[in-house]
DODRENDO-786752 format. One line per 10 residues: number of its first residue (from 1); their letters; for each residue x negated, y, z of C-alpha. Coordinates in steps of 0.001 Angstrom, whole numbers. Layout:
REM residues N
NUM> a> X Y Z  ...
REM end
This chain:
REM residues 836
1> mswsrawtia> -132296 138909 61735  -129880 140986 63819  -127213 139521 66068  -124478 140729 63717  -126133 139007 60741  -126552 135835 62798  -122862 135999 63759  -121902 136295 60088  -123752 133070 59295  -122387 131378 62434
11> krdlssgfrg> -118791 132311 61520  -119248 130822 58057  -120517 127617 59645  -117522 127558 62006  -114979 128387 59291  -113663 124810 59318  -113120 124919 63082  -115269 123421 65823  -115800 120156 64002  -118723 118402 65637
21> lrlmlvclfl> -118321 120353 68881  -114998 118848 69904  -116596 116850 72710  -117906 120089 74203  -114448 121638 73904  -112753 118684 75625  -115316 118472 78419  -115224 122189 79210  -111447 122236 78912  -111128 119509 81562
31> gvgalaaigs> -113712 120895 83976  -112848 124595 83754  -109111 123854 83726  -109425 121807 86902  -111448 124513 88657  -109053 127251 87517  -105995 125366 88792  -107720 124468 92061  -108912 128009 92702  -105575 129588 91814
41> ltsaiqteld> -103542 127166 93946  -105847 127378 96965  -105901 131161 96739  -102103 131330 96485  -101635 129125 99561  -104270 131011 101575  -102697 134346 100613  -99307 133143 101840  -100844 131897 105096  -102596 135236 105620
51> tqgqallggd> -99696 137513 104687  -96995 135462 106413  -98957 134752 109589  -96547 136684 111816  -93484 135025 110284  -95052 131565 110411  -95926 131988 114085  -92820 133995 115001  -94947 136699 116628  -98435 138174 116887
61> feielwqrsl> -99407 135868 119741  -98014 132642 121208  -98475 130986 124598  -97525 127332 125142  -97204 125514 128467  -96017 122040 129371  -93193 121384 131860  -92763 124991 132906  -92079 128435 131506  -94072 131581 132251
71> saeetafleq> -93950 132830 135819  -92734 136322 136695  -96350 137469 137147  -97417 136037 133774  -94388 137589 132085  -95110 141010 133587  -98750 140783 132501  -97856 139967 128879  -95092 142588 128672  -97830 145226 128844
81> ygtlspgyrl> -98798 144204 125310  -95358 144125 123676  -92048 142325 123395  -91665 138710 124519  -89443 136058 122953  -89423 132990 125266  -88166 129577 124202  -88601 125822 124485  -89380 122854 122282  -88486 119318 123349
91> qamastpeva> -87178 115995 122144  -83485 115337 122735  -80531 113303 121528  -77610 114769 119613  -74480 112667 119371  -70890 112445 118226  -68417 109729 119235  -69623 107716 116232  -73392 108208 116105  -76436 109331 118121
101> vpvelkavad> -79507 110873 116524  -82943 111867 117942  -83656 115544 117255  -86235 118230 117911  -84489 120787 120079  -85720 124319 119595  -84390 126803 122134  -84867 130467 121198  -84293 133865 122785  -81770 136445 121619
111> nypmygtlll> -84456 138392 119705  -85452 135355 117582  -86861 135648 114987  -89034 138679 115702  -90698 138246 112298  -89385 136585 109181  -85778 135700 108406  -83635 132797 109563  -81324 131799 106710  -78159 129716 106980
121> qgsgaasapt> -76522 127908 104104  -73646 129909 102707  -74022 132887 105060  -77571 134198 104497  -79640 135864 107214  -78703 135120 110812  -79811 136059 114299  -80342 133594 117159  -77424 131377 118230  -75508 132389 121357
131> gneaflapga> -73437 130649 123988  -72922 127010 123004  -73780 127527 119320  -76258 125350 117480  -77870 125635 114051  -78654 122253 112493  -81267 121284 109928  -79616 119671 106870  -81054 116264 107782  -79603 116428 111313
141> aerlgvgtgd> -76169 117452 110020  -76237 114651 107462  -77204 111947 109986  -74622 113157 112506  -71972 113489 109794  -70992 116999 110886  -70571 120413 109290  -70049 124005 110360  -67353 124227 113009  -67728 120656 114292
151> sitigtlqar> -68891 119763 117806  -71836 117664 118945  -73187 116673 122372  -76772 117428 123411  -77756 116290 126898  -74735 116941 129101  -73349 119847 127074  -71223 120167 123980  -72387 122530 121245  -70530 123953 118263
161> vagiiaeepd> -72242 123694 114880  -72420 127369 113884  -74427 126883 110698  -76745 124699 108628  -80331 125946 108388  -81470 126932 104886  -84825 128437 105895  -86592 128342 109266  -89359 130991 109094  -91692 129423 111696
171> rlsegfalgq> -91177 125773 110674  -94743 125267 109421  -96349 126426 112668  -94298 123949 114711  -96258 121014 113329  -95100 117415 112961  -91633 116787 114402  -90193 113532 115749  -86733 114445 114517  -84711 116983 112585
181> tiivpasfpe> -84498 120484 114082  -81552 121872 116027  -81802 125511 117178  -79939 126476 120357  -80033 129441 122783  -82910 129582 125294  -80544 128873 128211  -79162 125694 126661  -81829 123098 127697  -81608 123915 131391
191> aagltapgsm> -77810 123939 131348  -77855 120563 129565  -80158 119058 132210  -83077 118676 129820  -85683 120654 131801  -85330 119092 135237  -88586 118517 137204  -90572 115724 135575  -88961 116170 132159  -91292 116440 129173
201> yesktrlafn> -90778 119775 127474  -92914 122607 126182  -92290 126303 126692  -93230 128536 123744  -93360 132276 124323  -93964 134547 121334  -95323 138078 121740  -94870 140951 119275  -97582 143544 119923  -96611 147155 120628
211> gnydpeelee> -100072 148348 119614  -103260 147330 117873  -104577 144533 120106  -107255 141933 119494  -105759 138446 120093  -109117 137074 121255  -109470 139832 123836  -105915 139175 125051  -106686 135484 125365  -109736 136249 127509
221> alkdafpgvp> -107762 138732 129617  -105058 136117 130194  -107603 133558 131356  -109265 136115 133650  -105925 137133 135161  -104759 133555 135672  -107865 131350 135904  -107500 127615 135539  -104074 127722 133873  -104156 125472 130748
231> ydtrsaeras> -102651 127907 128265  -102490 126834 124647  -102596 130043 122611  -102440 130990 118942  -102443 134211 116997  -100878 135225 113683  -104330 134934 112066  -104243 131196 112776  -100522 130573 112837  -100814 127105 111363
241> pgaerfvsrm> -104330 125765 111985  -103376 122309 110744  -102184 123679 107409  -105227 125935 107098  -107569 123032 107818  -105759 120851 105301  -105870 123568 102630  -109554 124257 103320  -110553 120581 103180  -108412 119800 100157
251> gefltlvgla> -109583 122933 98352  -113201 122051 99054  -112677 118494 97860  -110871 119568 94703  -113589 122120 93938  -116197 119390 94238  -114075 117221 91948  -113989 120042 89404  -117750 120463 89675  -118189 116705 89297
261> alviagigig> -116063 116826 86158  -118247 119655 84862  -121470 117803 85694  -120193 114746 83852  -118956 117027 81079  -122409 118558 80894  -123781 115229 79714  -121181 115253 76970  -122041 118849 76148  -125707 117976 75753
271> ggvnsylear> -124907 114943 73618  -122347 116864 71573  -124678 119769 70872  -127484 117380 70046  -125277 115499 67559  -123998 118777 66105  -127514 120059 65474  -128642 116667 64193  -125871 116776 61588  -127129 120234 60539
281> rnsiatlkil> -130833 119503 60510  -130986 119913 56723  -129230 123268 56989  -131670 124394 59681  -134628 123246 57595  -133233 125056 54559  -132807 128278 56517  -136395 128022 57722  -137671 127412 54175  -135735 130531 53082
291> gatsrdiari> -137518 132600 55701  -135459 132318 58880  -137545 132459 62022  -137153 130270 65073  -135510 133210 66834  -132998 133513 63976  -132161 129809 64226  -131735 130124 67991  -129399 133091 67583  -127220 131455 64906
301> yalevgaaal> -126656 128174 66702  -126519 129720 70164  -123640 131851 68874  -121898 128783 67449  -122317 126764 70624  -121422 129784 72758  -118245 130384 70767  -117213 126748 71231  -118045 126861 74951  -116061 130070 75403
311> agslaglvvg> -113088 128673 73480  -113010 125476 75547  -113440 127381 78811  -110732 129946 78008  -108326 127190 77011  -109052 125523 80343  -108387 128799 82187  -105036 129278 80464  -103863 125734 81222  -105198 125968 84787
321> vlvtpflasl> -103109 129106 85422  -100002 127687 83740  -100111 124430 85711  -100412 126192 89097  -96640 126845 89526  -95969 123150 88858  -98506 122127 91508  -97034 124712 93883  -93547 123252 93423  -94869 119834 94462
331> lgsllpvsts> -96332 121331 97668  -93451 123695 98395  -91959 121478 101092  -95304 121071 102881  -97052 124413 102520  -96007 128060 102084  -96775 128716 98432  -94915 130682 95804  -93954 128855 92607  -94331 132013 90545
341> lsidvwallr> -97304 132476 88226  -100370 133194 90357  -103521 134741 88957  -106599 135006 91136  -109160 136912 89097  -112095 135800 91234  -111094 132126 91070  -110763 132331 87282  -114062 134177 86831  -115755 131625 89070
351> alafgllval> -114340 128725 87044  -115375 130408 83777  -118862 131078 85108  -119237 127455 86217  -118204 126250 82764  -120503 128543 80806  -123474 127926 83100  -123077 124147 82836  -122768 124488 79061  -125986 126528 78966
361> ifaapplara> -127895 124017 81100  -127103 121086 78851  -127052 122909 75515  -130350 124757 75962  -132698 121736 75472  -131302 120640 72054  -131200 124285 70896  -134804 124788 71958  -135805 121615 70152  -134058 122613 66909
371> ksfpamalmr> -135561 126097 66746  -139144 125144 67534  -139826 122570 64830  -141119 123400 61341  -138925 122766 58336  -140750 119626 57165  -140536 118076 60608  -136775 118632 60518  -136575 117030 57076  -138428 113961 58358
381> arvsplarqw> -136289 113678 61503  -134503 110572 60177  -137659 108487 59988  -139712 110461 62500  -137389 111686 65268  -138127 114994 66868  -139925 114855 70177  -138186 116395 73160  -139401 119828 74166  -138279 121343 77462
391> rgaalpvgls> -140613 124319 77702  -138373 126637 75681  -135307 125613 77717  -136909 125946 81160  -135950 129601 81720  -132235 129395 80762  -131841 126079 82558  -133509 127410 85718  -131441 130607 85763  -128233 128648 85175
401> lagiailaig> -129025 126233 87992  -129649 129154 90327  -126339 130717 89289  -124429 127494 89953  -126113 127100 93343  -125139 130650 94328  -121533 130200 93204  -121104 126732 94733  -122952 127239 98025  -122794 130955 98694
411> fsaqplisam> -119005 131121 98351  -118147 127777 99915  -116310 127257 103199  -118602 124271 103784  -121936 125234 102198  -123742 122188 103550  -121364 119789 101784  -121609 121803 98556  -125411 121812 98770  -125422 118063 99382
421> flggaaavlg> -123145 117585 96387  -125367 119631 94061  -128466 117909 95342  -126808 114535 94909  -125670 115368 91375  -129200 116439 90436  -130646 113289 92016  -128160 111070 90167  -128921 112733 86842  -132649 112368 87456
431> flallgrair> -132237 108763 88521  -130199 107860 85435  -132720 109612 83197  -135552 107585 84752  -133444 104443 84514  -132939 105082 80803  -136691 105362 80326  -137254 102206 82374  -134735 100257 80297  -136417 101406 77074
441> aaasraprar> -139838 100429 78415  -138589 97056 79637  -136870 96378 76311  -140085 97141 74414  -142002 94635 76567  -139309 91958 76669  -140189 88527 75171  -139042 88049 71599  -135626 86342 71711  -134925 83441 69388
451> npiiraaian> -131370 84571 68631  -131594 87263 65915  -128553 89137 67252  -130018 89342 70777  -133442 90226 69322  -131962 93072 67275  -129851 94295 70218  -132930 94496 72452  -134849 96258 69693  -132060 98840 69353
461> lhrpgaatgs> -132662 99818 72986  -136237 100991 72377  -136574 101743 68662  -137434 105334 67567  -134365 107556 67799  -132511 105140 70090  -129758 106807 72136  -130489 104622 75153  -131105 107582 77485  -127797 109319 76744
471> lvtalgfgla> -125899 106021 76752  -127355 105047 80146  -126363 108419 81608  -122876 108341 80101  -122227 104704 80991  -123651 105176 84491  -121424 108141 85227  -118394 106626 83513  -118558 103306 85355  -119420 105070 88641
481> afvllaaiqs> -116285 107202 88190  -114174 104040 87966  -115779 102682 91148  -115345 106049 92888  -111645 106134 92072  -111027 102553 93210  -113046 102938 96420  -111280 106161 97457  -107839 104830 96648  -108294 101461 98339
491> sldgniqrsv> -109937 103057 101383  -107037 105489 101782  -104604 102604 101430  -106565 100751 104101  -106306 103728 106451  -102576 103965 105802  -102040 100271 106488  -104137 100356 109667  -102936 103698 111038  -99279 103146 110183
501> perapdyfvl> -98716 99448 110856  -95839 97550 109363  -94778 96226 112765  -94364 98684 115620  -91948 99203 118525  -88424 99890 117285  -87831 102785 119688  -89629 105180 121997  -87515 106468 124897  -88614 109593 126781
511> dipkegleqf> -87538 111058 130116  -85958 107974 131693  -85197 108813 135352  -87120 106600 137779  -83957 105673 139615  -82271 104618 136349  -84829 102022 135258  -82726 99009 136336  -79712 100316 134421  -81990 100854 131405
521> ytilagvspd> -83078 97201 131500  -79468 96064 131898  -78369 97954 128771  -81185 96412 126736  -80449 92920 128038  -76881 93349 126783  -78199 94095 123291  -80820 91316 123300  -82090 89239 126224  -85364 88818 124330
531> aevdavptmr> -86036 92544 123935  -89602 93509 124888  -89766 96665 126993  -92848 98516 128231  -92034 101353 130641  -94739 103660 131999  -94753 106827 134149  -95418 110008 132147  -96454 113497 133167  -98652 116316 131897
541> gsivsygped> -101695 117770 133619  -104981 119537 132966  -108471 118602 134114  -109809 121208 136542  -113254 119705 137198  -115270 116507 136861  -118652 115126 137827  -120536 114319 141038  -118626 115169 144201  -121341 117533 145451
551> apivvaelee> -121842 119322 142085  -118625 119228 140040  -118410 120784 136559  -115539 123285 136355  -113899 122985 132933  -112767 126623 132851  -116379 127772 133289  -117680 125839 130275  -118462 128020 127252  -117566 125072 125051
561> lpegawglsg> -116594 121488 125686  -119084 118696 124962  -118631 117288 121484  -116068 114500 121541  -114707 115453 124985  -111323 116525 123632  -109527 114953 126597  -110779 117779 128842  -108991 120542 126927  -105498 121830 127672
571> ergltyaael> -102768 119701 129181  -102906 115984 128513  -100630 113041 129073  -101229 111328 132430  -99976 108077 133866  -100608 105623 136677  -100640 101835 136552  -101172 98933 138913  -102518 96694 136135  -104833 97240 133180
581> pegnvitqge> -102704 98465 130214  -102248 95911 127451  -104806 96263 124656  -107348 98039 126909  -110705 96443 127776  -112881 97320 130773  -116389 98278 129590  -117870 99348 132928  -116704 99119 136549  -113696 97210 137908
591> wwepghdgep> -109928 97695 137950  -108320 98342 141357  -106585 95582 143284  -102757 95268 143142  -101169 97404 145841  -104305 99547 146223  -103678 102161 148937  -107191 103424 149613  -109070 106286 147982  -107321 107622 144815
601> lvsvdaelga> -108970 106144 141715  -108909 106831 137996  -109789 104901 134839  -111266 106910 131926  -111520 106269 128200  -115092 105054 127579  -115719 107310 124551  -114573 110408 126435  -116635 109460 129468  -119765 109045 127347
611> aagmaigdvi> -119163 112350 125526  -118699 114260 128800  -121577 112505 130604  -119369 110959 133282  -120446 108093 135522  -118815 105585 137852  -118244 107321 141192  -117733 110803 139746  -114692 112731 140947  -111955 114035 138626
621> tvsilgiers> -109672 116869 139779  -106408 117278 137859  -103734 119991 138104  -100084 118914 137743  -97485 121684 137914  -100059 123817 139730  -100868 121162 142368  -104378 119692 142328  -105142 116018 142912  -108596 114383 142988
631> arianfrrvd> -109575 110796 142170  -112837 108892 141881  -113798 107171 138596  -113468 103417 139181  -114047 102190 135630  -114322 103017 131953  -112225 101211 129364  -111932 100926 125607  -108523 102089 124363  -106782 100654 121302
641> weslgfnnvw> -105732 104003 119851  -104450 102383 116664  -101622 100575 118428  -98287 102347 118537  -97909 101814 122252  -98597 104067 125234  -102284 104962 125273  -103767 107398 127763  -107228 108836 128313  -106549 109054 132053
651> vfspntledt> -104894 106215 134001  -104714 106745 137774  -104112 104324 140589  -100421 104473 141671  -101171 106024 145062  -102696 109075 143301  -99655 110327 141378  -96543 108310 142186  -95181 111038 144502  -95368 113761 141833
661> phnlaatidl> -92175 114769 139942  -92073 112657 136799  -89952 110457 134597  -90682 107294 132640  -91196 106581 128982  -90621 103210 127345  -91104 101333 124107  -88427 98910 122930  -89247 96056 120590  -86200 94073 119465
671> pegtqsggll> -86344 90628 117846  -85896 90735 114082  -82280 90560 113024  -80955 92108 116256  -77829 94211 115704  -78579 97445 117571  -76043 99783 116003  -74528 100915 119304  -77745 101022 121337  -78457 104719 120819
681> relvrafpss> -74931 105804 121755  -74984 103634 124887  -78386 104994 125972  -77198 108573 125378  -74065 107999 127481  -76087 106448 130307  -79036 108859 130145  -77910 112154 128550  -81177 113913 129436  -83329 111218 127809
691> svievgpllt> -84354 111174 124163  -84716 108150 121929  -87067 108191 118960  -86524 105744 116119  -89935 104542 114983  -88852 103175 111597  -87970 106531 109986  -91128 108071 111466  -93306 105356 109935  -91573 105846 106605
701> eartildqvs> -92174 109595 106761  -95803 109120 107822  -96406 106657 105006  -94783 109077 102555  -97048 111933 103657  -100172 109778 103556  -99137 108376 100186  -98731 111938 98886  -102205 112854 100109  -103571 109679 98556
711> lailaaasva> -101817 110440 95271  -103164 114013 95259  -106714 112751 95794  -106204 110082 93145  -104904 112621 90623  -107770 114994 91362  -110409 112281 91049  -108810 111249 87765  -110055 114516 86269  -113619 113324 86806
721> vlagiavllg> -112717 109931 85355  -111177 111551 82267  -114337 113609 81834  -116401 110443 82199  -114326 108665 79549  -114635 111647 77201  -118400 111716 77668  -118608 107961 77176  -116640 108163 73935  -118843 111034 72807
731> aiaaaraari> -122024 109123 73558  -120760 106075 71669  -119680 108275 68753  -123086 109989 68708  -124840 106627 68732  -122560 105479 65920  -123470 108484 63784  -127155 107730 64239  -126652 104079 63279  -124870 104497 59986
741> ydtvilrvlg> -128230 104361 58194  -129339 101236 60106  -126018 99499 59499  -126094 100246 55800  -129655 98869 55480  -128614 95703 57324  -125620 95281 55053  -127826 95721 51996  -130105 93026 53408  -127141 90668 53694
751> asrnqllalq> -125797 91089 57243  -122107 90122 57581  -119405 92150 59308  -119236 89632 62171  -122999 89857 62677  -122846 93665 62820  -120002 93548 65337  -121883 90975 67391  -124959 93232 67326  -122971 96193 68656
761> faefallaal> -121293 94042 71305  -124594 92544 72461  -126303 95929 72803  -123520 97508 74848  -123006 94335 76880  -126690 94403 77853  -126474 98045 78915  -123174 97574 80762  -124479 94543 82640  -127625 96408 83677
771> lagvalalgs> -125622 99449 84821  -122793 97657 86647  -124761 97358 89886  -126019 100929 89615  -122484 102221 89083  -121211 100185 92041  -123837 101722 94337  -123385 105295 93044  -119584 105265 92978  -119147 103654 96391
781> gvawlivtql> -121794 105953 97920  -120036 109110 96752  -116643 107662 97764  -118023 106983 101270  -119101 110622 101591  -115698 111893 100460  -113659 109552 102651  -115719 109709 105858  -117405 113109 105817  -114943 115345 103985
791> fefdwlpdwt> -111602 113838 105049  -112866 112125 108212  -111066 108850 107475  -112469 105404 108161  -114358 103629 105366  -112016 100736 104499  -112397 99922 100792  -110900 96813 99257  -113972 95379 97549  -111923 92915 95533
801> evlavlgggl> -109984 95823 94053  -113163 97853 93511  -114895 95009 91682  -111744 94370 89623  -111641 98020 88543  -115360 97928 87727  -114741 94811 85639  -111890 96587 83884  -114213 99510 83208  -116775 97183 81673
811> vlvlafalga> -114117 95666 79408  -112981 99166 78449  -116544 100194 77592  -117011 97171 75353  -113655 97846 73704  -114703 101445 73028  -118014 100265 71634  -116390 97780 69269  -113742 100314 68254  -116436 102864 67489
821> slpllrarpa> -118253 100252 65371  -115371 99764 62953  -116143 102937 60908  -119700 101614 60483  -118326 98567 58701  -116306 100763 56346  -119313 102874 55302  -120133 102412 51584  -123870 101601 51235  -124394 103397 47924
831> qtlrsl> -122600 106557 49009  -124365 106612 52382  -127818 106123 50889  -127230 108902 48344  -126247 111316 51128  -129521 110798 53012
REM end
């Protein structure tokens, strides 16, 4: 029989639609749709990051330094490569006579922006502000209660609001801000007294190349020309590394979720195809009696199944593309992504290939079984079920598995994680298959129960033609999906609660002059005598060398830092203290005596010290504003990084750093109910160069962001849960179809409706009880991998919530089982027996 003739017969069989293959359609629709949407969205975001790199960064290359701008020599060196646009970024306070607001001050040069477009509300594109002009972010203007033309005070200077920012081209590359943005001219911070020696500010110099230069080569040349200077550099190719990392991790996770949905869907595909062919066994037998060969049968039903698989996959592709603009609109405020329709041909082809390959893997065994049996064996399938044959399906299954491995691993940003996922999925499927066999074997050897309902339920688990294997797989995956969802969600909530505590200092104050500390305390005492204040010295410095005094390790000469020794890179916050900081615990060595005036000493974070191989007695050399100071390691301590106080990797003895130019920073914790409405204005009047950060709004914003990430993960994981539910319903429906005959016989023998319902409930209750522990282990294991390895969060599940969700899943399974049993009770015995 030719392929065209086989297609003619297949079309006639499909003339009433895909009845019987709807489970396959739903499963492929969910899995392929998820992969199509994920691929399209990730591709759209990555394309924007790649094409807008210069605009996002504000140049081709950027150099950042703390507490100083580029020197004349550094400027002359960089001007060989192109045009410079110097500026600053720092925290400051903006105020009016009525209100004071913490802001992120962004000082820019006259040629800002060199790439991209700065847009102002109502006036369109704009160049950099000049003189005493300031452009305000909408949030800053709203909190200050000002509009265009009004005046505000920043530091010691007044500025005129020259416009409200509609679009800031390099906003994404600036990272997390502790306040709303205000853009001012580059000369403004110094004139306002905000960059005095000891003040905490960051210079940001953008470079627009005048030729075709390699950013990595420029970075090396800069380090060679000015060795030991802790430059923090970026190029347009990695304008926003945080966003790129987030997109990469989230895209990888979502792809794995889509693959998980497809793996779960594959079980439904296999069960659906098996049920579809079972319902047509008489037709297959008839075709064979009329002369059709096994190859003809394979062609006819492969075309039918293939048509259904293609229809479900294409529908998933269409919906995946159409939903991408909606997803993009949700991320528009966080990531640069267009909300227009985005079509990535490769992402769609990859999703389609995944869907069709999974369909082939799970559909091949039932097709091979149907084609290889003689007509009489098919006729007797009701009383003598067909044995499983895998030999004919080995080649298509093997090729499909290889194709999935190539697509999932070969084109993955994290091939190891993808390989682990595929290996884990295969192991889980194999384990559940073996578990199904073990349950059947155990049921066949179980003692004969006295209760007839229990006895019949146990017998249903091992009788010929029992669907125990498919039910175990479907129930295992379905219940594990519920556990997975609950464990991920509760663990993320735990991280949010721990990382963003409900109670934290009310304010952080930066750049308090040393000589103004008494006045600072006096102001706070006037607001509340019970206010808790913690003031510490703050400065920035870079580690030049560390190790034994006679053989120090020079940081600049290291090809790469030891893993976990992040405190050695770039410029870090430094402080000095006479007493051990609150919340810190000495793990090795001793703290210095009060009033220590001997050899300069330093205390180091224990984790950093272990990662870098440091020891008590080693010498640390630090560079602060180009001046080097050395201190000997006196102790290691454990730091409570989760507290929202002042935590430092390096804490020096006072005699090491107290003569360096620096200011103080403080936390303010007011008793609950304290009226602090005028505190910010009073602090701004007394300390115009200081900046006050309100912690409450920051915690709210942090919780909002983390909640959004949690919701995105929850929504993505729900796709796998939906696939699991669909497969579970399909497995129950398939089992129901196979039991119509048994139910009718029992009814003829006198079984009541209540007894039949009790029989169904007992069978599924036995399976669910046996699989609950398995699902708990599988679901929580996969959730642990996702939370700790992929997203690098702590594993903090709420086991009460997880067990409650698992219990809810068990109730849902039993409800599905009983609901699926109702049509069995409506079957008419005479009509059913005549149809067999």
